[in-house]
C-alpha positions in Angstrom: 133.8 56.4 -157.4 136.3 53.7 -159.1 137.5 51.5 -156.6 141.3 51.6 -157.1 143.8 48.1 -156.8 144.7 49.0 -153.7 140.8 49.5 -152.2 139.9 45.8 -153.5 142.7 44.8 -151.4 141.4 46.6 -148.2 137.8 45.6 -149.2 139.1 41.6 -149.5 138.8 39.4 -146.2 142.2 38.4 -145.1 143.0 34.3 -146.0 143.0 32.5 -142.9 146.1 31.8 -140.4 147.5 28.7 -139.7 145.4 26.8 -137.1 147.4 27.0 -133.6 148.2 24.1 -132.0 146.4 23.0 -129.0 148.0 21.6 -126.1 145.9 20.1 -123.6 147.8 20.4 -120.4 148.6 17.2 -118.4 146.4 15.7 -116.0 146.9 12.8 -113.3 144.1 10.3 -112.9 143.8 8.3 -109.3 141.2 5.9 -107.5 141.4 5.8 -104.3 141.0 2.9 -102.3 137.3 3.6 -101.4 136.8 3.4 -105.6 136.7 7.3 -105.9 138.1 8.4 -109.5 139.8 11.4 -109.1 141.0 13.3 -112.6 143.5 16.4 -111.3 144.8 19.3 -113.9 147.0 22.3 -112.9 146.3 25.3 -114.4 147.9 28.3 -112.9 146.7 31.2 -115.2 144.4 32.7 -112.4 144.7 31.9 -108.3 141.4 29.9 -108.6 140.2 26.3 -108.1 137.2 24.2 -109.7 135.9 21.2 -108.3 133.1 18.8 -109.7 131.7 15.9 -107.8 129.4 14.0 -109.9 127.6 10.3 -109.2 126.7 8.4 -112.0 122.8 8.4 -110.8 120.5 10.9 -111.7 116.8 11.3 -112.7 116.5 7.5 -114.6 117.8 6.1 -111.6 115.5 7.7 -109.6 112.6 7.0 -111.6 111.7 3.9 -109.9 110.8 6.1 -106.6 109.4 9.5 -108.3 109.9 11.4 -111.5 112.8 14.1 -111.1 113.6 13.3 -107.6 117.1 13.1 -107.8 116.9 16.7 -109.7 115.0 17.5 -106.1 117.2 16.1 -104.3 120.2 17.7 -105.7 118.8 20.9 -105.2 118.3 20.5 -101.4 121.7 18.9 -100.8 124.2 22.6 -100.7 121.1 23.1 -98.0 123.0 22.0 -95.2 125.0 19.0 -93.7 124.5 17.6 -89.8 127.4 20.4 -88.9 126.0 23.4 -90.6 123.5 25.4 -91.6 122.5 27.0 -94.6 123.4 30.4 -93.3 127.0 29.3 -92.4 127.1 27.2 -95.7 126.4 30.6 -97.5 129.0 32.5 -94.7 131.7 30.0 -95.5 131.2 30.8 -99.4 131.4 34.5 -98.8 134.9 33.8 -97.0 136.2 32.2 -99.4 134.8 34.1 -102.0 133.3 30.8 -103.6 130.2 29.9 -105.5 128.6 26.5 -105.2 126.4 25.1 -107.1 124.4 21.3 -107.3 122.2 19.8 -110.1 121.2 16.3 -112.0 120.8 15.4 -115.2 119.2 12.2 -116.5 122.3 10.3 -116.0 123.9 12.1 -113.3 124.2 14.0 -110.1 126.8 16.9 -109.3 128.3 19.2 -106.5 130.5 21.4 -108.0 132.4 24.8 -106.2 134.9 27.5 -107.6 136.7 29.6 -105.1 140.1 30.9 -104.6 142.8 27.8 -104.4 144.1 29.4 -101.1 141.3 27.7 -100.1 141.7 24.6 -101.3 141.4 22.3 -98.0 137.9 23.9 -96.7 136.6 23.9 -100.1 137.1 20.5 -100.7 135.9 19.8 -96.7 133.0 21.5 -97.9 132.5 19.1 -101.1 132.7 16.1 -98.8 130.8 17.3 -96.2 127.7 17.9 -98.5 128.4 14.5 -99.9 128.6 12.5 -97.0 126.2 14.4 -94.9 123.4 16.2 -96.2 121.0 16.8 -93.5 117.9 17.6 -95.9 116.4 20.6 -93.7 112.7 19.7 -93.6 111.7 23.7 -94.2 114.7 24.1 -97.2 112.8 21.0 -98.5 109.4 22.4 -98.5 110.8 25.2 -100.6 112.2 23.8 -102.9 109.1 21.7 -103.4 107.5 24.7 -103.9 109.9 26.1 -106.0 109.6 22.8 -107.9 106.0 23.6 -108.2 106.4 26.5 -109.8 108.6 25.6 -112.7 106.3 22.9 -113.4 103.5 25.1 -114.5 106.0 27.1 -116.7 106.7 24.1 -117.8 103.6 23.5 -119.1 103.0 26.7 -121.1 106.4 26.9 -122.5 106.4 24.8 -126.3 109.5 24.3 -126.3 109.9 22.3 -123.5 106.4 20.4 -124.5 107.9 19.6 -127.8 110.7 18.3 -125.9 109.0 16.3 -123.7 106.8 14.4 -126.0 109.9 13.6 -128.7 111.5 11.9 -125.6 108.1 10.4 -124.6 107.5 9.1 -127.9 111.1 7.8 -128.6 111.8 6.0 -125.7 108.6 4.6 -124.7 109.0 2.9 -121.0 112.6 3.6 -120.8 113.2 5.6 -118.2 114.7 8.6 -120.5 111.3 9.2 -121.9 110.6 11.6 -118.4 112.1 14.7 -118.0 109.9 16.2 -115.6 107.2 15.3 -112.8 103.6 16.7 -112.8 102.0 18.8 -110.1 100.7 15.7 -108.4 104.3 14.0 -108.6 105.9 16.8 -107.1 103.3 16.7 -104.4 103.8 13.7 -103.0 107.4 14.2 -102.7 108.7 12.9 -99.6 111.3 14.5 -97.5 112.5 10.9 -96.1 112.8 9.6 -100.2 115.8 12.3 -100.9 117.6 10.9 -97.6 117.3 7.5 -99.3 118.6 8.4 -102.8 121.5 10.4 -101.3 122.0 7.4 -98.6 122.1 5.0 -101.7 123.4 7.2 -104.6 126.1 9.6 -103.2 128.7 6.9 -102.6 132.5 7.1 -103.7 132.1 3.9 -105.9 129.7 5.7 -108.2 131.6 8.9 -108.1 133.8 11.5 -110.0 136.3 13.8 -108.9 137.2 16.4 -111.1 139.8 19.6 -110.1 141.3 22.0 -112.2 143.2 25.1 -110.8 146.2 26.7 -109.1 147.4 23.7 -107.3 150.4 21.2 -107.2 148.7 17.9 -108.3 150.7 16.1 -105.4 149.5 18.2 -102.6 146.6 18.0 -104.3 145.8 14.1 -104.3 147.4 14.5 -100.7 144.4 16.7 -99.6 141.7 14.3 -101.4 142.9 11.2 -99.9 143.0 13.1 -96.3 139.4 14.2 -96.9 137.7 11.7 -98.8 139.3 8.6 -98.2 137.4 8.0 -95.0 134.1 7.7 -96.8 132.6 4.1 -97.8 129.8 3.0 -98.7 128.1 0.2 -101.2 127.1 0.7 -104.8 123.9 1.4 -106.1 122.0 -1.4 -107.3 121.9 -0.4 -111.1 118.4 -1.5 -112.9 117.8 -3.0 -115.9 116.1 -0.5 -119.0 113.5 -1.6 -121.4 115.0 -1.2 -124.7 113.2 1.7 -126.4 110.6 1.1 -129.6 111.3 0.7 -133.2 109.6 3.7 -134.9 107.9 2.2 -138.3 107.4 5.3 -140.6 106.7 8.9 -139.5 103.7 9.9 -137.4 102.9 13.1 -136.3 101.8 14.0 -132.3 100.3 17.0 -132.1 100.2 19.0 -128.5 97.5 20.9 -128.4 97.8 24.5 -127.1 94.6 26.8 -128.0 95.3 30.2 -128.7 99.2 30.1 -129.7 99.8 32.3 -132.8 103.2 30.3 -133.3 103.9 26.9 -133.3 106.7 24.7 -132.4 108.1 22.3 -134.6 110.5 19.0 -133.6 111.7 16.4 -135.6 113.8 13.7 -134.3 114.8 9.8 -133.9 117.0 7.5 -132.0 120.9 7.9 -132.3 123.7 6.5 -130.9 125.7 7.6 -127.4 129.2 9.5 -127.6 131.3 6.5 -126.8 129.7 5.6 -130.6 132.6 5.0 -133.0 130.4 7.2 -135.4 129.8 9.9 -132.9 132.6 12.1 -134.3 131.0 11.7 -138.0 127.8 12.6 -136.6 128.7 15.7 -134.9 130.1 16.7 -138.5 126.9 15.9 -139.8 125.1 17.4 -137.7 127.1 20.9 -137.9 126.7 20.9 -141.6 122.8 20.3 -141.2 121.3 22.1 -138.5 124.3 22.6 -135.5 125.8 26.1 -136.3 124.5 29.4 -137.4 125.9 29.0 -140.9 124.4 25.6 -141.3 121.9 24.4 -144.6 119.0 24.6 -141.7 119.6 28.2 -140.8 120.3 29.3 -144.2 117.0 27.8 -146.0 114.2 28.6 -143.6 116.2 32.0 -141.3 117.6 33.6 -144.5 115.8 32.4 -147.6 112.3 31.7 -145.6 112.6 34.1 -143.1 110.1 31.5 -141.1 111.8 31.5 -137.9 114.5 33.2 -136.3 116.8 30.2 -135.3 116.3 26.7 -136.1 118.9 24.3 -134.7 119.4 20.3 -134.8 121.3 19.0 -132.3 122.8 15.4 -131.3 122.1 14.2 -127.9 124.2 12.0 -126.0 122.8 10.1 -123.0 124.4 8.0 -121.1 122.4 4.4 -122.6 120.7 5.6 -125.8 120.8 8.9 -127.9 118.6 10.7 -130.4 119.1 13.4 -133.4 116.1 16.3 -132.9 115.6 19.3 -135.3 113.4 22.3 -133.4 112.2 25.6 -134.8 109.2 28.1 -133.5 107.3 29.5 -136.4 104.1 31.0 -137.6 101.3 28.8 -137.8 100.5 29.5 -141.1 104.0 28.2 -142.2 103.9 24.6 -140.3 103.4 22.7 -143.4 105.9 24.9 -145.6 108.8 24.6 -142.2 108.0 20.6 -142.4 108.6 20.4 -146.3 112.1 21.9 -145.6 113.4 20.3 -142.8 112.8 17.2 -144.9 114.2 18.3 -148.0 117.2 19.3 -146.2 117.4 16.1 -144.0 117.0 14.2 -147.7 119.6 16.2 -149.4 121.8 15.4 -146.5 121.8 11.4 -147.1 121.3 11.7 -150.7 124.3 13.7 -151.6 128.2 14.6 -150.3 128.7 17.9 -148.8 131.1 20.1 -151.2 134.5 20.7 -150.0 134.5 24.2 -148.9 131.2 23.5 -146.9 133.0 20.3 -145.2 135.9 22.5 -144.6 133.6 25.2 -142.9 132.3 22.8 -140.7 135.6 20.7 -139.6 136.7 24.3 -138.4 133.9 25.4 -136.8 133.8 22.3 -135.0 137.8 22.0 -134.3 137.3 25.9 -132.6 134.7 25.5 -130.3 136.5 22.6 -128.5 139.4 24.2 -128.3 137.5 27.1 -126.2 137.1 24.2 -123.8 141.0 25.6 -123.2 140.1 29.1 -122.1 138.3 28.8 -118.8 138.5 26.2 -115.4 135.1 25.2 -115.9 134.9 24.9 -119.6 138.2 22.4 -119.0 136.5 20.9 -116.2 133.4 19.9 -118.2 135.4 18.9 -120.9 137.1 16.3 -118.7 133.9 15.4 -117.2 132.3 14.5 -120.9 135.1 12.5 -121.1 135.4 10.9 -118.0 131.2 10.1 -117.5 131.1 8.7 -121.2 133.6 6.3 -121.0 136.1 8.2 -123.4 139.7 7.0 -124.4 142.0 8.7 -122.6 143.2 10.1 -125.5 139.8 11.8 -126.3 140.6 15.4 -126.0 143.8 15.0 -127.6 143.1 13.7 -130.8 139.8 15.3 -131.2 140.8 17.9 -133.5 143.2 15.7 -135.7 139.9 13.3 -136.1 137.5 16.1 -136.5 139.8 17.0 -139.7 140.6 13.6 -141.0 136.9 13.0 -141.5 135.7 12.7 -145.1 132.5 14.0 -147.6 132.0 10.2 -147.4 131.9 9.7 -143.1 129.0 12.6 -143.5 127.3 10.7 -146.0 127.2 7.8 -144.3 126.5 9.6 -140.8 123.7 10.9 -142.7 122.0 8.3 -143.8 122.5 5.9 -140.5 120.8 8.1 -138.3 118.9 11.1 -140.2 116.5 8.4 -140.2 113.7 10.9 -142.3 111.5 7.9 -143.4 110.9 7.2 -139.8 111.0 10.4 -138.2 108.5 11.2 -135.6 107.2 14.7 -136.0 105.9 17.0 -132.8 103.8 20.0 -133.0 103.1 22.6 -130.3 100.1 24.8 -131.3 96.2 25.4 -131.9 94.9 22.2 -133.6 92.3 24.6 -135.5 95.3 26.5 -136.7 97.9 23.9 -137.3 96.3 20.5 -137.5 95.5 20.1 -141.4 99.0 21.0 -141.7 100.7 18.5 -139.8 98.4 15.8 -140.9 100.0 15.9 -144.5 103.4 14.5 -143.1 101.6 11.4 -141.2 98.9 9.8 -138.8 98.2 12.5 -136.7 97.1 12.0 -132.8 96.5 15.0 -130.5 97.6 15.4 -127.0 96.9 18.2 -124.7 99.5 19.6 -122.3 99.7 16.6 -119.9 99.8 14.3 -122.9 96.4 13.1 -122.8 94.9 11.7 -125.7 92.0 14.3 -127.1 
């Protein structure tokens, strides 16, 4: 059958429409007399309210007492206060059509609640009660500790977790960022009093950021927040001085031995920068081209062309004080060396040659589009705001992001790759069976072998 001109026209993809403007809603920023920072954005699309209360202390701050202490503190915070039992909290949430979550990362702890905006005052009162008066019921503490023990056991059998843990240990040395999870013994050693003390010292207004997004009047919301939170006072926590991470010299290979594995987790990484660094957007764009998007060079090479893995990815990780860059792939045992060869080929190609115009344009559109999705939901907008204020970014960061991404050139990408894709000093982590993959891994640098607890073999 001969294709007609009209058929050809129909089969050709249409041209992209002009990129639509993204209008970020105005926000109200205030600092209360007790030093609590408040950021509010009105969003009237649905009758809902999202409130996130962040504390600028996480697992890094708790490490001097116990690894992972901030995380279990956050887990138990939601289970009771001086005036509310766990059952009462759950009943209140159901009554208000609300969801409550708590959590902690390396740098922060959080209490987040979302519910119908007509219940804005009781929602805020519950958040304030948890922040000020959490009671840490002994039975809830024991339940969360048992759950954490099970999580730790699962982690020790998960290659991707072990690879990430080992990379952080290598890159950060004695810096608290090196520790991402406790051992079973450390979880057994947790005491309820440690959680109470961490909460007392770090869940304080001068260490906090409150973000509210939803169907409300900013003036009325601010009045409610001041009424509920203004009586909350406490001294700021002491900020410890952290040691500098080690400086890597040359590639080294760190093999985590998991006997009998038929697949190997490969991770390559090096120290990089924080989100507040002037080069962050350049690094983000370089990462999208290299391995941070599904149409990236890494995916095309080792997924589509070679068939070594389903979903290889790279990422620039921004922690508050330091950052790092990593590449990850889970591959068959017989292609570990081949996979590493292609990873370093693509890293070095990024460092050697400017990217082509179409590839650069696609990556800029990708980052711009993904970023704009932050407007689609209240949670997304609150997350974008949290990133901005917790990272100490400029007030106009959200409004200028897309223009700054579109202004980046091939020279910007090349400069970022040369600075932050540290191919020559990359640290390589391989999690797999030593007998199956050890010889392949040793081709790429001096080989160190440890077990799943990090003990030398």
